[in-house]
C-alpha positions, 0 to 999 in steps of 0.5 A: 901863897902856899897853903902852909904859909897862909896858915903859919902867917895868920897864926904868927898874926895872932900870937904876936897881937897876943904877945903885945896884948892887942884885942882885935879892936886895938889893933885894927885901930892901930893897923887902920884895918877892921876888926873884921878884916883882921877876924878874917885873917885870923881865921885864915878866909883872907890873905892880906897882901904885902903892903898891909903885911908891912903894916901889921908888922909895924904895929906890931914891933917886929920885921916882915919875915917874923910873919913867916916863921 
């Protein structure tokens, strides 16, 4: 993925998470990922796999492609 794509992903994950009113802790619980991992994604220090992006999108109630817009 290009750097701009990664930036869009982490910004959108945080944006949609906040729109849903989820804390990082609650979001981590719902996605079955660690809170530290969620933080690393949102800070652009980790890039989630396609599988994890799909899980994240499902929990957020959106189609996965919306994380790339």
